[in-house]
C-alpha positions in Angstrom: -0.3 0.0 -0.1 2.9 2.4 0.7 4.6 1.7 -2.5 1.4 2.7 -4.5 1.0 5.9 -2.4 4.7 6.8 -3.3 4.2 6.0 -6.9 1.1 8.5 -7.3 3.4 11.4 -5.6 6.6 10.6 -7.5 6.1 13.0 -10.5 7.2 16.1 -8.7 8.5 14.3 -5.8 11.5 12.6 -7.6 12.8 16.0 -9.1 13.7 17.5 -5.6 15.7 14.2 -4.7 17.6 14.6 -7.9 18.1 18.2 -7.8 19.1 17.8 -4.2 21.9 15.5 -5.0 22.8 17.7 -8.1 23.7 20.4 -5.5 26.6 18.1 -4.2 27.9 16.9 -7.5 30.8 18.6 -8.8 29.5 19.4 -12.0 25.8 20.6 -12.6 24.0 20.1 -16.0 22.3 23.3 -17.1 18.6 23.0 -17.0 16.5 24.2 -20.0 13.3 24.8 -21.3 11.8 22.3 -23.6 8.3 23.9 -24.1 7.0 27.0 -23.8 3.2 27.2 -22.9 1.3 30.3 -23.1 2.9 32.6 -20.2 4.7 29.5 -18.7 7.4 26.9 -19.5 8.0 23.3 -19.1 11.8 22.5 -17.7 13.9 19.8 -19.0 14.4 18.7 -15.4 10.5 18.3 -15.1 10.4 16.0 -18.1 13.2 13.9 -17.1 11.5 13.5 -13.7 8.1 12.5 -15.2 9.6 10.1 -17.8 11.5 8.4 -14.8 8.4 8.2 -13.0 6.4 6.4 -16.0 9.3 4.0 -16.6 9.2 2.8 -12.9 5.4 2.3 -13.0 6.0 0.2 -16.3 8.7 -2.0 -14.5 6.7 -2.5 -11.5 3.7 -4.0 -13.6 6.4 -6.4 -15.1 6.0 -4.7 -18.5 9.0 -4.1 -20.9 10.5 -0.6 -20.2 10.7 1.4 -23.5 13.7 3.9 -23.8 13.2 7.4 -22.5 13.2 8.9 -25.8 10.2 7.0 -27.1 8.2 8.6 -24.0 9.5 12.0 -24.1 7.0 13.3 -26.6 4.0 11.8 -25.1 5.0 12.7 -21.5 5.9 16.3 -22.6 2.2 16.4 -24.0 1.0 15.5 -20.6 2.9 18.0 -18.9 1.7 20.7 -21.3 -1.7 20.0 -20.9 -1.4 19.9 -17.0 0.5 23.3 -17.3 -2.6 25.0 -19.0 -5.0 23.8 -16.4 -2.6 25.5 -13.7 -2.6 28.4 -15.6 -6.6 28.5 -15.9 -6.4 28.1 -12.3 -4.2 30.9 -11.4 -6.1 33.3 -13.7 -9.4 32.2 -12.1 -8.5 33.0 -8.7 -8.5 29.4 -7.5 -6.7 29.0 -4.2 -6.0 26.0 -1.9 -5.9 27.2 1.7 -3.4 25.3 4.0 -6.2 24.0 6.1 -7.5 22.3 2.7 -4.2 20.8 1.8 -3.4 19.7 5.4 -7.2 17.7 5.2 -6.2 16.2 1.9 -2.6 15.0 3.2 -4.2 13.5 6.1 -6.9 11.9 4.1 -4.4 10.2 1.7 -2.4 8.9 4.8 -5.5 7.7 6.3 -7.0 5.9 3.1 -3.5 4.1 2.9 -3.7 2.9 6.6 -1.0 5.1 7.9 -0.9 8.0 10.6 0.5 11.3 9.5 3.9 10.6 10.9 3.8 7.3 9.0 3.1 8.7 5.8 6.2 11.3 6.5 8.5 8.3 7.3 7.2 6.4 4.0 8.3 9.4 1.9 11.3 9.6 3.7 12.2 6.2 3.1 12.1 6.6 -0.6 14.0 10.0 -0.4 11.3 12.1 -1.2 10.5 15.5 0.7 7.3 16.1 2.6 7.0 19.5 1.4 6.9 18.3 -2.2 4.4 16.0 -1.5 2.0 18.7 -0.5 3.0 20.3 -3.7 2.1 17.7 -6.0 -1.0 17.2 -4.3 -1.9 20.9 -4.0 -1.2 21.0 -8.0 -3.8 17.9 -8.3 -6.4 19.8 -6.4 -6.1 23.0 -8.1 -6.3 20.8 -11.6 -9.5 19.4 -10.1 -11.0 22.2 -9.2 -10.5 23.7 -12.7 -12.0 20.7 -14.1 -15.3 20.9 -12.0 -15.9 24.8 -12.9 -14.8 24.4 -16.7 -16.2 20.9 -17.3 -18.9 20.1 -14.9 -20.9 23.5 -15.8 -21.0 22.1 -19.5 -23.0 19.1 -18.6 -26.9 18.8 -18.7 -28.8 15.6 -18.4 -32.5 15.7 -19.2 -35.4 14.1 -17.4 -36.0 12.4 -20.7 -32.5 11.1 -20.8 -32.9 9.7 -17.2 -36.1 7.9 -18.2 -34.6 6.3 -21.3 -31.6 5.1 -19.4 -33.8 3.5 -16.5 -35.6 1.6 -19.5 -32.8 0.6 -21.3 -31.1 -2.9 -21.0 -27.7 -1.2 -20.2 -29.5 0.8 -17.4 -31.3 -1.9 -15.8 -28.0 -3.9 -15.7 -26.1 -0.8 -14.3 -28.9 -0.2 -11.8 -29.2 -3.8 -10.8 -28.5 -4.9 -7.0 -24.7 -5.4 -6.4 -23.2 -8.4 -4.3 -19.9 -8.8 -2.9 -19.5 -12.8 -3.0 -17.1 -15.5 -1.8 -17.3 -19.2 -3.0 -16.1 -22.6 -2.3 -15.9 -25.0 -5.5 -15.7 -28.9 -5.2 -15.3 -30.0 -8.5 -16.2 -33.2 -10.1 -14.2 -35.1 -12.9 -15.0 -34.0 -16.5 -16.6 -37.6 -17.0 -18.0 -37.9 -13.7 -19.7 -41.2 -12.8 -22.4 -41.5 -9.9 -19.7 -42.4 -7.4 -17.7 -39.1 -8.0 -20.6 -37.2 -7.8 -21.7 -38.6 -4.5 -18.2 -37.9 -3.2 -18.1 -34.3 -4.2 -21.5 -34.2 -2.7 -20.7 -35.6 0.5 -17.5 -33.3 0.7 -19.5 -30.1 0.1 -22.1 -31.2 2.7 -19.5 -31.7 5.1 -18.0 -28.1 4.6 -21.4 -26.7 4.6 -22.2 -28.5 8.1 -18.8 -26.9 9.1 -19.8 -23.4 8.2 -23.1 -23.6 10.0 -21.3 -24.6 13.2 -19.4 -21.2 12.8 -16.1 -22.2 10.8 -14.3 -19.6 9.0 -15.4 -19.2 5.2 -12.0 -18.1 4.0 -10.1 -20.7 6.0 -12.4 -23.4 4.2 -11.8 -21.8 1.0 -8.0 -21.7 1.0 -7.9 -25.3 2.2 -10.5 -26.9 0.1 -11.8 -24.8 -3.0 -10.7 -25.4 -6.3 -11.6 -22.0 -7.6 -9.1 -19.7 -9.0 -9.8 -17.1 -6.0 -9.1 -20.1 -3.4 -6.1 -18.4 -2.3 -7.8 -15.2 -1.5 -10.3 -17.0 0.7 -12.9 -17.6 -2.1 -13.2 -13.9 -2.6 -15.0 -13.1 -6.0 -15.2 -9.3 -5.4 -18.4 -7.4 -6.6 -21.2 -8.9 -9.1 -24.2 -7.4 -10.7 -27.3 -9.3 -10.0 -27.9 -9.1 -14.1 -24.6 -10.7 -14.4 -25.4 -13.9 -12.4 -27.2 -17.0 -13.6 -30.8 -16.3 -12.9 -31.1 -19.0 -10.3 -28.3 -17.4 -8.3 -29.8 -13.9 -8.4 -33.0 -15.0 -7.3 -31.2 -16.9 -4.2 -29.2 -14.1 -3.3 -32.0 -11.5 -3.4 -33.5 -13.2 -0.4 -30.5 -13.4 1.5 -29.0 -11.2 4.4 -25.4 -10.1 4.4 -23.3 -13.0 5.9 -25.9 -15.9 4.8 -24.2 -18.8 3.0 -26.2 -20.8 0.4 -26.7 -24.5 0.9 -24.7 -26.6 -1.8 -25.4 -25.6 -5.3 -25.2 -28.4 -8.0 -23.4 -26.8 -11.2 -21.9 -28.5 -14.5 -18.4 -28.8 -12.9 -19.2 -29.8 -9.5 -20.9 -28.2 -6.3 -20.3 -24.6 -4.9 -21.2 -22.9 -1.7 -21.6 -18.9 -1.9 -21.5 -16.5 0.7 -22.9 -12.8 0.7 -20.4 -10.5 1.9 -22.1 -7.2 1.0 -24.6 -5.8 -1.1 -25.5 -2.4 -2.5 -28.1 -0.8 -5.1 -30.8 -2.4 -6.9 -34.4 -2.0 -5.7 -34.3 -1.8 -2.1 -36.8 0.6 -0.7 -35.0 4.1 0.4 -36.8 5.5 3.0 -36.6 9.2 3.9 -37.7 10.9 7.3 -40.3 14.0 7.0 -41.4 16.2 9.6 -44.7 18.1 9.5 -43.8 21.4 11.2 -45.0 25.1 11.5 -43.0 28.1 12.9 -43.3 31.7 13.5 -40.1 33.8 12.2 -39.3 37.2 14.0 -36.5 39.0 12.5 -34.2 41.7 13.8 -34.1 45.0 11.6 -32.8 48.7 11.8 -35.6 49.6 13.8 -36.0 46.4 16.0 -32.8 45.4 18.0 -31.7 41.6 18.4 -32.9 41.9 22.1 -36.3 43.5 21.2 -36.7 40.6 18.4 -35.9 38.2 21.4 -38.3 39.8 23.5 -41.1 39.6 21.0 -40.6 35.8 20.4 -40.9 35.3 24.0 -44.2 37.4 23.9 -45.4 35.2 21.3 -44.4 31.9 22.9 -46.1 32.9 26.1 -49.5 33.9 24.4 -49.7 30.4 22.6 -48.7 28.8 26.1 -51.9 30.8 27.4 -54.2 29.3 24.8 -54.0 31.8 21.7 -54.2 29.8 18.3 -50.6 29.4 16.5 -52.0 29.7 13.2 -53.2 33.3 14.1 -50.1 34.7 15.5 -48.1 33.2 12.7 -50.3 35.1 10.1 -49.9 38.4 12.1 -46.5 38.1 13.4 -44.6 35.7 11.2 -42.0 37.4 8.9 -41.4 34.1 6.8 -43.4 35.1 3.6 -43.3 31.5 2.5 -45.4 29.9 5.5 -47.1 33.3 7.3 -50.0 33.3 5.2 -50.7 29.1 5.8 -50.4 29.9 9.6 -46.7 29.1 9.8 -47.2 25.7 7.9 -44.1 24.3 6.3 -45.9 21.4 5.3 -43.7 18.1 5.2 -40.0 18.9 5.1 -36.7 16.8 4.9 -34.8 17.7 8.1 -31.6 17.8 5.9 -32.8 20.9 4.0 -33.0 23.0 6.9 -30.3 24.8 8.7 -28.6 23.0 11.7 -30.3 25.0 14.7 -34.0 24.4 13.1 -33.2 20.8 12.6 -31.8 20.1 16.0 -34.6 22.0 17.8 -37.1 20.1 15.3 -35.6 16.6 16.2 -35.8 17.2 20.0 -39.2 18.6 19.9 -42.2 16.7 21.4 -45.1 16.3 18.7 -47.5 19.0 19.6 -45.5 20.8 22.1 -44.5 24.5 21.0 -40.5 24.9 21.5 -39.2 28.0 23.5 -37.8 30.7 21.3 -34.5 29.7 19.6 -32.3 31.7 17.0 -31.0 30.7 13.8 -29.3 33.0 11.0 -32.5 33.8 9.9 -33.8 35.3 13.0 -36.1 34.3 16.3 -38.4 31.1 16.0 -40.5 29.2 17.9 -41.8 25.9 16.2 -44.4 23.1 16.8 -44.0 19.7 15.4 -47.5 18.3 13.8 -46.4 14.9 12.7 -43.4 12.6 11.6 -43.5 9.8 9.1 -40.8 8.1 6.7 -41.7 8.1 3.0 -40.9 5.9 0.1 -38.1 7.6 -1.9 -37.0 4.6 -4.0 -38.1 5.9 -7.2 -36.6 9.5 -6.5 -33.0 7.5 -5.4 -33.1 5.6 -8.5 -33.4 8.6 -10.9 -30.7 10.4 -9.0 -28.4 7.3 -9.2 -29.2 7.2 -12.8 -28.7 10.9 -13.1 -25.1 10.6 -11.4 -24.4 7.9 -13.9 -25.2 9.8 -17.1 -23.4 12.8 -15.7 -20.3 10.9 -15.0 -20.4 9.4 -18.3 -20.9 12.9 -20.0 -18.2 14.3 -17.7 -15.6 11.9 -19.3 -16.4 12.7 -22.7 -16.7 16.3 -22.0 -13.4 16.4 -20.4 -11.5 14.9 -23.2 -13.1 17.5 -25.5 -12.3 20.5 -23.0 -8.8 19.3 -22.6 -8.4 19.0 -26.6 -9.8 22.7 -27.1 -7.5 24.4 -24.4 -4.4 22.3 -26.2 -5.8 23.7 -29.5 -6.3 27.4 -28.5 -2.8 27.6 -26.5 0.5 28.8 -27.9 2.8 25.9 -27.5 6.6 25.8 -28.8 8.3 22.5 -28.5 12.1 23.1 -28.0 12.8 19.3 -27.6 15.6 18.3 -29.6 14.6 16.4 -32.5 10.9 17.8 -32.4 8.9 20.3 -34.4 10.1 23.2 -32.6 7.4 25.6 -34.4 4.6 27.2 -32.2 1.4 25.0 -32.4 
C-alpha cells in the first residue's frame, strides 16, 4: 500500500531528490526549456522526472520499459496540458488553503492505513520530501477544481435522458443490485460417474455443516476450494445481479449479508456462496419527513436583537396561554413562504434545514411548542405536527441514474475540453529532434 502511495506522488517528488543530489555534484548540467506554454514553460528537469516516473511504473507492472526517448513526446504532451490547467486555475483565482491541503494530506495517509507521521516516514524512506508531496497534492487539487468549474458546468442531463436510461437494457444492468461474494468450489471430474458426484456431494455437505457451526469461510476456501480465487479466501469481488445466473440472483436477493447458500449443483461440481455485502438495486429507500410549523421574527434597523428576542418570547407565552398558533403566525411571522398558511411548512426533509432548526425540530415533542431559539434568519418558535418515513426509492433510482449519466458525459466532455484548451494555446516545443514551431 505504501508503494502505491509513493508511486502516485513521484512525478514532482523525484525531481526534488535529483536536484538535491545535484547540489553536491562536482559538475551540474544546466537545465533548459523544452516547451513554452502560453505564459509559462516546461523545463527539461520536469520532463526527465516524469519520464523516470513512468518508466518505474511500467517496470513495477512487469512490462518491458521503453527507452526514455520513446516516452518523451507523450510525457511532454501530458505536462503541457497539466501546465495549461494550472494557468487557468491561477487566472481564475483558485486557491488551496493550508487547512484544505492539510486535510487532503491527512485523508491520503488515512486511506493508505497510515498516520501522518507514518506517511512522512514512508516518503523519507524513498528519499522524497514531505514539502514536495504537499506541492504535488496541491497541484492535483487545483487541476481538479479547474475541471469541475470548466467541465461540470457544461453538462446537462434531461429528465427524458434519465427515463430512457432506466428503461434501457444497459440501464437495468447498471442499476441492478450488486453482491460481494465469496465461494467454495468442490469440483467433479470431466466425465464424472455417480460415485464421483456422490463423493463431491458428501465433501461439500460436510463443509456446509462446518460453516453452519461457525467455521471460517475463508479458511475452508483456502484449504478445500478448487476455484481460482481459493487463496484469497474464495473472494469473488462485486457481481451485478444481472450478470449472475438467474437462479443465483433470485437466491441471493432473499439472503441477508453473511448468509451462506446450501450446496448448489453446477455443471463442473458443487459450489457454496457467501454473501459478504450488497448494495444498489431495488431496495426501498425511506426518507424521514417532519410536518412542522413556525413563527419567524427577524431583527431589523428599527428592531434590535434584544427586542426581537423579547417579541418571540411574548408570542411563545401567548401560545402557552391558549392563543391560536396559526393566527399569531399570520399576524406576526416574517417568513413570507409560510406566514399566510399559519406558519405551516408542510412536510419537510430535515436535511434541507439549517442545523439549529433541524436540532430543535429533532428534540421537540409532537404537539409541544418550543421555546424561542435563534438561527441565521432570526428568532423562531416551532411546533412539530407529525413525523413519517416516506418511500423515496424512485427518486433515489432517478438520482443514481442522473449521476451515472453525468459521470459518463463528464468523461466525454473532459476529453473534448482538454483538446480545446490545447488547440487554443500557444505552445512551442524546444525538445531536440521535435518540431519546434509554435503549435
